[in-house]
Residue, then its C-alpha position, 0 to 999 in steps of 0.5 A: x780638654x778641647x771641645x770638638x769644635x776647637x773651643x776650650x772649656x776654660x783655661x783649666x783645659x790647658x793645664x797639661x801644657x801650662x805646667x811646661x810652658x814659660x810663654x803665654x797661652x791665649x784662648x778664644x775670649x782672652x784679652x789679646x787673642x784677636x790681636x795675635x791671631x791676625x796675620x798680614x793678609x786680611x783675607x784670612x780671618x781664622x780662629x785657632x783653638x789655642x795660641x802658644x806664644x813661645x819664648x824658648x825652644x823648649x816652649x815650642x817643643x812642649x806645644x808640639x807635644x801638647x798638640x799631639x796629645x790633644x788632637x790639635x792640628x798645628x800651625x806656626x807663626x813667624x812674621x805671619x806674612x805668608x800670602x796664603x795665611x798658613x800661620x793660622x787655621x781654625x781650630x788649631x794650635x798656633x805656635x807663635x814665635x813672634x816673641x822670639x826676635x833676639x838677634x846677636x852678631x859676631x862681627x869678626x866671623x860676620x855671622x848672626x844668630x837670629x831667633x825664629x820669630x825675627x822680622x827682616x827689620x830685626x836682623x837689619x837693625x842689628x847688622x847694618x850699623x856694623x856694615x853688614x847684612x844678611x841678603x833678604x826680601x824687600x819688605x822689612x816686616x816680612x818674617x825671616x823664617x818663612x822667607x828663608x825656608x822658601x828661598x829669599x829673593x831681594x836686592x842682594x840676591x844677584x850679588x850674593x845669592x838667596x837668603x836660604x844660601x846664608x843659612x849656616x845652621x839652625x836649631x829646629x824643633x821636630x814634629x815629635x817635640x825633640x830639639x836638634x841642631x841642623x849643621x853641615x856635620x849633624x843632621x846635614x840632610x835636614x839643613x839641606x831641606x831647610x835651605x829652600x825646601x819650605x817650612x814643613x820639616x821642623x820648627x826653626x827656633x834659631x838661625x845661624x846666618x852668614x852676613x855680607x858687607x854692605x854700605x850705601x847704595x845708589x837708587x834710581x827710578x824712572x817712570x814711563x806712560x804705558x804707551x811708551x813702556x814697550x820700548x822701555x821694556x825692550x831696553x830693560x831686557x838688554x840692560x838686565x841680561x848684561x848687568x854688572x854684579x853690583x847692579x840690580x834692576x827691576x820693573x813694576x807696573x802700577x797705578x802712579x802716585x802723586x809724588x812730585x817727581x812723577x809727571x802730573x799727567x801720570x798721576x792715578x794712571x797705570x805706569x811702568x816704573x824701572x828701578x836700578x840699584x847700584x850696590x858698589x861705590x854709590x858715586x859710580x851708581x849715576x854712570x852705571x845706571x845710564x845704560x838703562x835710563x840713557x836709552x830708555x829716557x823716563x818721563x820722570x826720574x828720582x835719583x838718590x843715595x840710600x843706606x842699605x837699611x833705608x833701601x830695605x824698608x822702601x817697600x813697607x808702606x806699599x804692603x800694609x797689614x790687614x789689606x786683602x792680598x792674592x799673588x801669583x808668580x811664574x818664571x819666564x825664559x824671556x821678555x820678548x816683545x810678545x810677552x811685553x805686550x801681555x804685561x801691558x795688557x794686564x796692567x791696563x786691566x788692573x782692578x785695584x789701584x793698590x795692585x802691582x805687577x813686578x818682574x826682574x832679571x835673576x841669575x848672577x850669584x843665584x846660579x853660582x850656588x851649586x844646585x846640590x847644596x840646597x833644596x831651592x829649585x829653579x836657580x837657573x830661571x832668567x826672569x820672575x814675574x809676580x802679579x800682586x793683587x791688593x784691595x780692601x773690600x771683600x766684595x771685590x775678592x773674586x775680580x781681584x783673584x781672577x785678575x791675578x790668575x789671568x795675568x800669570x796664565x796669559x804668559x803661559x807661552x813664555x813660562x820657564x816652568x815652576x814657581x816661587x814656592x813662597x807665592x804658591x797658594x790655593x794650589x793643588x798638591x801637584x803644584x808643589x811637585x811641579x815646583x821642585x821637579x820630580x828628583x828633588x821632590x822625591x828627595x824632599x819626601x824622603x826627608x819628610x818621612x824621616x823627620x815628620x812621618x805623621x805629617x804634623x806640620x802640614x799647614x804650608x805648601x806641603x811636602x808629603x811623607x813618601x808613605x802618604x803618597 
């Protein structure tokens, strides 16, 4: 059995699980244990009592049942990329899906089947050679499951909708170990909850995903010194709110690197970066971007054509595994001159050269999906603002966390309400309720009461069962 401190008394203590399990079981002290327990965010150095590296849905089922018998809390690891480190907890049984990364594509139907441990890169690798993709996030080593279950913003969101909007069906292991298919005809309520309601209704071991046609894109980025950023932000505001469905324009404030296209005077200085991605015919991209860069003329600019797979991987180098991260987001109703000034205040106050402030205009097809079709909240939010602190020295934790909180808090006069659930961390339970709003939260509570009444799956941004309220 398991000791009360979460440590195992030898491998035989897990004999009850080993007889039903085809994957790999790792206990503290086993070779590979320390590597597998690590997650993307280096702030979370936790030691599970047991890691169950699953190969099948039946393995996941066996692990869930065993956790109940052994009295172990459960965490689930897909890509391990959640900023709150929800994949791992001290003394818990980690259900690790990272060996379950197979993807198959039905070209005629434009549909993919992807296992629950897939990274976005796995899906892209299987689909983009055929000119297809599932709209997803902008860092390819992100886990598909965590992203999709919480929403899924990305380059294609304004044109095609969120990742969660592309979940056609799912194979799900429930908290009692049973395996069900969530489809429009079977467990349709569960499918609704999986589309943006977070990951605590069941463990998804396979997704069926609608794909979209993609090709090469025009990618253009301009850089501005902060002294000129207010004017550029005003032009971005006008351009973004009127942009073509094939255009996705985003902004970022960060310390400028030493790339050749960036003026030397900006190297190592906080600067504004505006990026325009044209998803239509690439040759039309330069003209489409002139509405932004022709009016907000940058100090330096980079213009190029990329494959969609290259576009998806652009953010990878900026978010390496093992660094320390703390992220907060909020939705904004507007980027008024006063709100823009608050952006600049945070950019000048940044505490780490690795940190960034990201913002973008949303809407488009995000609002085209009927609100009742998914649990995802706040579809009508105009802008999202995200302060992402990144650093390496644990001694700098407090100042970087404080900078992140301050960056979002000082925008309170322009808050639209709510927050992106995938970025909710270190918050009271009331925050999750506020994110989903009362009616939707009540529906999610009822769903939780039906599928996980004992709240077994509670390590993430949790929806509590109705009776536990």
